[in-house]
C-alpha positions as CSV (number, residue, x, y, z in Angstrom):
1,X,0.0,0.0,0.0
2,X,1.3,3.4,-0.9
3,X,0.0,5.3,2.1
4,X,-1.9,4.8,5.4
5,X,-5.2,2.9,4.9
6,X,-8.6,4.6,4.5
7,X,-9.6,4.0,8.1
8,X,-6.5,5.7,9.3
9,X,-6.9,8.7,7.0
10,X,-10.6,9.1,8.1
11,X,-9.5,9.0,11.7
12,X,-7.0,11.8,11.1
13,X,-9.5,13.9,9.2
14,X,-12.1,13.4,11.9
15,X,-9.6,14.4,14.6
16,X,-8.5,17.5,12.6
17,X,-12.1,18.6,12.1
18,X,-13.1,18.1,15.7
19,X,-10.1,19.7,17.5
20,X,-8.8,23.2,17.5
21,X,-5.9,23.9,15.1
22,X,-3.6,25.6,17.5
23,X,0.0,25.4,16.3
24,X,2.0,22.5,17.7
25,X,5.6,21.6,17.7
26,X,5.9,17.9,16.7
27,X,9.0,15.8,16.7
28,X,9.5,12.3,15.2
29,X,12.4,10.1,16.1
30,X,12.6,7.6,13.1
31,X,14.6,4.6,14.2
32,X,15.2,1.0,13.3
33,X,13.6,-0.2,16.6
34,X,10.9,2.3,17.3
35,X,9.2,5.4,15.9
36,X,8.4,8.0,18.6
37,X,6.4,11.2,18.4
38,X,6.4,14.0,20.9
39,X,4.1,17.0,20.6
40,X,4.1,20.3,22.5
41,X,1.6,23.1,22.7
42,X,2.7,26.7,22.8
43,X,2.1,26.9,26.5
44,X,4.4,24.0,27.1
45,X,7.5,26.1,27.3
46,X,8.7,26.9,30.8
47,X,11.3,29.6,30.5
48,X,11.9,29.9,34.2
49,X,13.7,26.5,34.5
50,X,14.2,25.9,30.8
51,X,12.1,22.8,30.7
52,X,9.2,21.7,28.6
53,X,5.8,20.0,29.0
54,X,4.9,17.5,26.3
55,X,1.2,17.5,25.5
56,X,1.3,14.1,23.9
57,X,3.6,11.2,23.3
58,X,3.1,8.2,21.0
59,X,5.5,5.4,19.9
60,X,5.2,2.2,17.9
61,X,7.5,-0.6,16.8
62,X,9.4,0.5,13.7
63,X,8.8,-1.0,10.3
64,X,10.3,-0.2,7.0
65,X,13.6,1.0,8.5
66,X,16.7,-1.1,8.2
67,X,19.9,0.0,9.7
68,X,19.8,3.8,9.6
69,X,17.9,4.0,6.3
70,X,14.4,3.6,5.0
71,X,14.0,0.2,3.4
72,X,10.2,0.4,2.7
73,X,8.6,3.7,2.0
74,X,5.0,2.4,2.6
75,X,5.8,0.7,5.9
76,X,7.8,3.7,7.2
77,X,5.1,6.2,6.3
78,X,2.5,4.0,8.0
79,X,4.4,3.8,11.3
80,X,5.1,7.5,11.3
81,X,1.4,8.2,10.8
82,X,0.5,5.8,13.6
83,X,3.0,7.3,16.1
84,X,1.7,10.8,15.3
85,X,-1.9,9.7,15.6
86,X,-1.2,8.2,19.1
87,X,0.5,11.5,20.2
88,X,-2.4,13.5,18.8
89,X,-4.9,11.4,20.7
90,X,-3.1,12.1,24.0
91,X,-2.6,15.8,23.2
92,X,-6.2,16.3,21.9
93,X,-4.8,18.4,19.1
94,X,-4.0,17.9,15.4
95,X,-0.4,17.8,14.1
96,X,0.2,19.5,10.8
97,X,4.0,19.1,10.3
98,X,6.9,17.2,11.9
99,X,10.6,17.5,12.3
100,X,12.5,14.2,12.0
101,X,15.6,13.1,13.9
102,X,18.0,10.8,12.1
103,X,21.5,9.4,12.4
104,X,21.4,8.0,8.9
105,X,22.3,9.5,5.6
106,X,26.1,9.3,6.3
107,X,25.7,11.9,9.0
108,X,28.9,13.9,9.3
109,X,30.3,17.4,10.0
110,X,33.0,19.7,8.8
111,X,34.4,23.0,9.8
112,X,34.7,26.2,7.8
113,X,36.4,29.4,8.8
114,X,36.8,32.9,7.5
115,X,38.4,36.2,8.4
116,X,37.6,39.7,7.3
117,X,39.4,43.0,7.8
118,X,37.9,45.7,10.0
119,X,38.1,49.5,10.0
120,X,38.8,51.9,12.8
121,X,35.4,51.6,14.4
122,X,33.4,49.2,16.6
123,X,32.5,45.9,15.1
124,X,28.9,46.0,13.7
125,X,26.3,43.6,12.5
126,X,27.5,44.4,9.0
127,X,31.0,43.1,9.9
128,X,29.5,40.0,11.3
129,X,27.4,39.5,8.2
130,X,30.5,39.8,6.0
131,X,32.3,37.2,8.1
132,X,29.3,34.8,7.9
133,X,29.1,35.3,4.1
134,X,32.8,34.6,3.8
135,X,32.5,31.4,5.8
136,X,29.5,30.3,3.7
137,X,31.5,30.8,0.6
138,X,33.9,28.1,1.8
139,X,31.3,25.4,2.0
140,X,31.7,22.7,-0.6
141,X,29.2,19.8,-0.1
142,X,28.4,18.1,-3.4
143,X,25.6,15.6,-3.0
144,X,25.0,16.5,0.6
145,X,22.4,18.6,2.4
146,X,23.4,20.9,5.3
147,X,21.0,20.5,8.2
148,X,22.8,22.5,10.9
149,X,25.0,25.5,10.7
150,X,26.4,26.3,14.1
151,X,29.1,28.8,15.2
152,X,32.0,27.3,17.1
153,X,33.8,30.5,17.9
154,X,34.3,34.1,16.9
155,X,37.7,35.7,17.2
156,X,39.0,39.3,17.1
157,X,42.6,39.8,16.1
158,X,43.2,36.0,16.6
159,X,41.8,36.1,20.2
160,X,39.5,33.1,20.4
161,X,36.5,32.4,22.6
162,X,34.6,35.6,21.8
163,X,30.9,35.1,22.3
164,X,29.7,38.4,20.9
165,X,32.2,40.5,19.0
166,X,29.9,43.5,18.4
167,X,31.1,46.8,19.8
168,X,34.7,45.4,20.1
169,X,37.7,46.9,18.3
170,X,40.2,45.1,16.2
171,X,41.9,44.8,12.8
172,X,40.3,41.4,11.8
173,X,37.2,39.4,12.7
174,X,37.2,35.6,12.4
175,X,34.4,33.1,12.5
176,X,34.5,29.3,12.7
177,X,31.4,27.4,11.7
178,X,30.4,23.7,12.1
179,X,28.3,22.4,9.2
180,X,26.4,19.2,9.8
181,X,25.1,17.5,6.7
182,X,23.5,14.3,5.4
183,X,23.3,12.7,2.0
184,X,20.9,14.7,-0.2
185,X,19.2,11.5,-1.4
186,X,18.4,10.6,2.3
187,X,17.0,14.1,2.9
188,X,14.7,13.8,-0.1
189,X,13.6,10.3,0.9
190,X,12.7,11.4,4.4
191,X,10.8,14.3,3.0
192,X,8.8,12.1,0.7
193,X,8.2,9.5,3.4
194,X,6.7,12.2,5.8
195,X,4.5,13.6,3.0
196,X,3.2,10.1,2.3
197,X,2.1,10.0,5.9
198,X,0.0,13.1,5.1
199,X,2.1,15.4,7.2
200,X,4.2,18.5,6.3
201,X,7.9,17.9,6.4
202,X,9.5,20.6,8.5
203,X,13.1,19.5,8.4
204,X,15.7,17.0,9.6
205,X,18.0,17.2,12.7
206,X,21.0,15.2,13.7
207,X,19.9,12.6,16.4
208,X,23.0,12.9,18.5
209,X,22.8,16.7,18.6
210,X,19.2,16.9,19.7
211,X,19.7,14.0,22.1
212,X,22.5,16.0,23.7
213,X,20.2,19.1,24.1
214,X,17.7,17.0,26.0
215,X,20.2,15.1,28.2
216,X,23.2,17.2,28.9
217,X,23.9,19.6,31.7
218,X,25.2,23.1,30.9
219,X,28.4,22.4,32.7
220,X,29.0,19.3,30.6
221,X,28.7,21.3,27.4
222,X,31.1,24.0,28.7
223,X,33.7,21.6,30.1
224,X,33.6,19.2,27.2
225,X,31.7,15.9,26.7
226,X,30.8,13.3,24.1
227,X,27.1,12.4,23.7
228,X,26.8,8.9,22.2
229,X,23.4,8.1,20.8
230,X,23.1,4.3,20.5
231,X,20.1,3.5,18.4
232,X,18.9,0.3,16.8
233,X,20.5,0.9,13.4
234,X,23.3,3.3,14.1
235,X,25.6,4.6,16.8
236,X,26.4,8.4,16.5
237,X,28.2,11.0,18.5
238,X,28.0,14.7,19.2
239,X,31.1,16.3,20.7
240,X,30.9,19.5,22.8
241,X,33.6,21.9,24.0
242,X,33.4,25.4,25.3
243,X,29.6,25.3,25.2
244,X,29.5,24.6,21.4
245,X,29.0,21.6,19.2
246,X,32.4,20.9,17.6
247,X,31.9,17.5,15.8
248,X,29.3,15.0,14.7
249,X,29.9,11.5,13.4
250,X,28.0,8.3,12.9
251,X,28.4,4.5,12.4
252,X,25.9,2.3,10.7
253,X,26.0,-0.2,13.6
254,X,23.6,-0.4,16.5
255,X,21.4,-2.5,18.7
256,X,19.8,-4.4,15.8
257,X,23.2,-5.8,15.0
258,X,23.5,-7.3,18.5
259,X,20.1,-8.9,18.0
260,X,21.3,-10.4,14.7
261,X,24.4,-11.8,16.3
262,X,22.3,-13.5,19.0
263,X,19.9,-14.9,16.5
264,X,22.9,-16.4,14.5
265,X,24.8,-17.5,17.6
266,X,21.9,-19.3,19.2
267,X,20.1,-20.4,16.0
268,X,17.0,-18.7,17.1
269,X,14.5,-16.2,15.5
270,X,15.0,-12.5,15.5
271,X,12.0,-12.1,17.8
272,X,13.4,-14.7,20.2
273,X,16.8,-13.0,20.1
274,X,15.4,-9.6,20.9
275,X,13.5,-11.1,23.9
276,X,16.6,-12.9,25.2
277,X,18.6,-9.7,24.8
278,X,16.1,-7.7,26.7
279,X,15.6,-10.2,29.6
280,X,19.0,-11.8,30.0
281,X,21.5,-9.8,27.8
282,X,24.6,-8.2,29.3
283,X,27.9,-7.0,28.0
284,X,29.8,-7.8,31.2
285,X,30.3,-11.0,33.2
286,X,27.9,-11.9,36.0
287,X,28.0,-14.4,38.9
288,X,27.0,-18.0,38.0
289,X,26.7,-17.2,34.3
290,X,28.2,-20.6,33.4
291,X,25.6,-22.5,35.4
292,X,22.6,-20.3,34.5
293,X,20.8,-21.6,31.5
294,X,18.6,-19.6,29.1
295,X,16.1,-20.9,26.6
296,X,15.4,-19.5,23.1
297,X,12.7,-20.5,20.7
298,X,14.0,-22.6,17.7
299,X,14.2,-21.0,14.3
300,X,11.5,-22.2,11.8
301,X,8.1,-23.7,12.4
302,X,8.9,-27.3,13.2
303,X,6.4,-28.3,15.9
304,X,8.7,-31.1,17.1
305,X,11.7,-28.9,17.6
306,X,12.6,-28.1,21.2
307,X,13.9,-24.8,22.6
308,X,17.5,-23.9,22.2
309,X,19.2,-24.1,25.6
310,X,22.5,-22.4,26.3
311,X,24.5,-21.0,29.2
312,X,24.2,-17.3,29.9
313,X,27.9,-17.0,29.5
314,X,27.5,-17.8,25.8
315,X,25.0,-14.9,25.4
316,X,27.5,-12.5,27.1
317,X,30.2,-13.8,24.8
318,X,28.1,-12.8,21.8
319,X,27.0,-9.4,23.1
320,X,30.2,-8.1,24.6
321,X,32.5,-8.2,21.5
322,X,29.9,-6.4,19.3
323,X,29.3,-3.6,21.9
324,X,33.1,-3.2,22.5
325,X,33.8,-3.2,18.8
326,X,31.2,-0.6,18.1
327,X,32.4,1.8,20.7
328,X,36.1,1.2,19.7
329,X,35.2,2.1,16.1
330,X,33.5,5.3,17.2
331,X,36.4,6.2,19.4
332,X,38.9,5.6,16.6
333,X,36.8,7.7,14.1
334,X,36.8,10.6,16.5
335,X,40.5,10.3,17.0
336,X,41.2,10.1,13.2
337,X,39.0,13.1,12.6
338,X,41.4,15.1,14.8
339,X,38.7,16.1,17.3
340,X,40.4,17.7,20.3
341,X,38.6,16.2,23.3
342,X,39.6,17.5,26.8
343,X,41.1,14.8,29.0
344,X,38.4,15.5,31.6
345,X,35.5,15.3,29.2
346,X,32.8,12.9,30.1
347,X,30.7,10.5,28.0
348,X,26.9,10.5,28.1
349,X,25.0,7.6,26.6
350,X,21.6,7.9,25.0
351,X,19.4,5.8,22.7
352,X,17.7,2.5,23.3
353,X,20.8,0.3,22.9
354,X,22.5,2.1,25.8
355,X,20.1,0.6,28.2
356,X,21.6,-2.9,27.7
357,X,23.2,-4.1,31.0
358,X,27.0,-3.6,31.0
359,X,27.1,-1.1,28.1
360,X,28.1,1.8,30.5
361,X,30.9,-0.4,32.0
362,X,32.3,-1.2,28.5
363,X,32.2,2.5,27.5
364,X,34.2,3.4,30.6
365,X,36.9,0.8,29.6
366,X,36.9,1.9,25.9
367,X,37.0,5.7,26.4
368,X,38.7,5.7,29.8
369,X,36.4,8.5,31.0
370,X,33.4,8.9,33.3
371,X,30.3,7.6,31.7
372,X,26.6,8.1,32.6
373,X,23.3,7.3,31.0
374,X,21.4,10.3,29.8
375,X,17.6,10.9,30.1
376,X,15.3,13.5,28.6
377,X,15.7,15.7,31.7
378,X,14.6,18.8,29.7
379,X,11.1,17.4,29.5
380,X,10.0,16.4,33.0
381,X,6.7,14.9,34.0
382,X,6.7,12.3,31.3
383,X,5.2,8.9,31.8
384,X,7.6,6.3,33.1
385,X,7.6,4.4,29.8
386,X,9.1,7.3,27.9
387,X,11.6,8.7,30.4
388,X,14.5,6.5,29.4
389,X,17.5,7.2,27.1
390,X,15.6,5.9,24.1
391,X,13.4,9.1,24.0
392,X,16.1,11.8,24.2
393,X,16.1,12.6,20.5
394,X,12.4,13.3,20.3
395,X,12.6,15.4,23.5
396,X,15.6,17.3,22.1
397,X,13.8,18.4,19.0
398,X,11.2,20.1,21.2
399,X,13.9,21.8,23.2
400,X,15.7,23.1,20.1
401,X,12.4,24.4,18.7
402,X,11.6,26.2,22.0
403,X,15.0,27.6,23.0
404,X,17.2,27.4,19.9
405,X,20.3,25.2,19.4
406,X,22.1,27.0,22.2
407,X,21.6,30.2,24.2
408,X,25.1,31.5,23.4
409,X,25.1,35.1,22.2
410,X,26.7,34.0,19.0
411,X,23.6,32.0,18.1
412,X,21.4,35.0,18.7
413,X,23.7,37.1,16.6
414,X,23.5,34.7,13.7
415,X,19.8,35.0,13.8
416,X,19.9,38.8,13.7
417,X,22.4,39.1,10.8
418,X,20.4,36.8,8.5
419,X,17.9,39.7,8.0
420,X,17.0,41.6,5.9
421,X,16.7,38.9,3.3
422,X,17.5,39.8,-0.3
423,X,15.4,38.2,-3.0
424,X,16.9,35.3,-4.9
425,X,18.2,36.3,-8.3
426,X,16.6,33.9,-10.8
427,X,19.7,34.3,-12.9
428,X,22.1,33.4,-10.1
429,X,24.1,30.2,-10.5
430,X,23.4,27.2,-8.3
431,X,26.1,27.9,-5.8
432,X,24.9,31.4,-5.2
433,X,21.4,30.1,-4.7
434,X,22.7,27.5,-2.2
435,X,24.4,30.3,-0.2
436,X,21.1,32.3,-0.1
437,X,19.2,29.2,1.0
438,X,21.8,28.6,3.8
439,X,21.5,32.2,4.9
440,X,17.7,32.1,5.1
441,X,17.1,28.6,6.4
442,X,19.9,27.6,8.8
């Protein structure tokens, strides 16, 4: 089927007709294990303590997503629509458009920097605009779609760490930007999938970045940290230093790969392997694991086949190498990318796969740093079922929509120097049009 069935569409139409159409912020975390939707009404923003109140939450088991990519457009559109409908039912309001969090599409980041000369007067918005335009002119991303454009630092005469250079004096103004991007084909596929679910596509965000916004403390961002989002189909990281996001990376390996390893190792079904992983799985040794036996359903439909019986130590021997290898690959990717991580930086784990017993202990050994599990602390008063690390990405989208990527003055400054907007010259070449789009949309 090419879109949600007739009954589902009628239910949405009825709900939209019956309920008020007050504007909502809606977030969808599209993963390989689950699809979650958080919605927030305008009165859900609490500026006093910088927290949010979610008006509705809905989640369903994922279908149509394999690894970190969409494998079936019909199935993925159907589960997105179902998750949104469940959130609408709780919120008693209709959702028009959604923002999607993903770690797929070869998620990556790069830095661009620029420097402009200054006159014998205080730095103005115009000078900042020239620096931004110069930085944008350095972006070369063929076949990729920028989804975040975030300042790392301003500098005046080489002095770094400047949050707001306006009204300062100097001979040169520098700007370093972080550009987070995904494959353009992935962006278009996500857009089309959301539209097939009869929703407006409002954009894509990087899952590790928004997970960090929901789970991290302000001090962790300032002192330096690595937020690792361990999903079903991917493991991604967002690195912070000095209060700014400085690097994003992703691996196409996640919790679903652990399930597949168990299914192969124990000759059981995927459903049986997932159940065993949830009930008995661990990445570290436990007492009496050699004598403790576990049972798994046999693969296939032979009524005469008995259950697969194996010691729990065998299960640990399957899980631990995969978890350790995944974290080591991510650690090595960050090192090879030249990311300068402070020796005292901590690691925060989010995502459903981080809840597996022993993962935190393995991360401590691999990264040789303090490690904790992150939860969507920016959205308190959630039901217990959605307060775990698996729901940080959806909560982070709401936080970003309400408060912006960061409250640093440089973020506010970027917002001010994007205006006034010049009309797009229809005769401009493709690169110029791209720069104008970046200025007006990021």
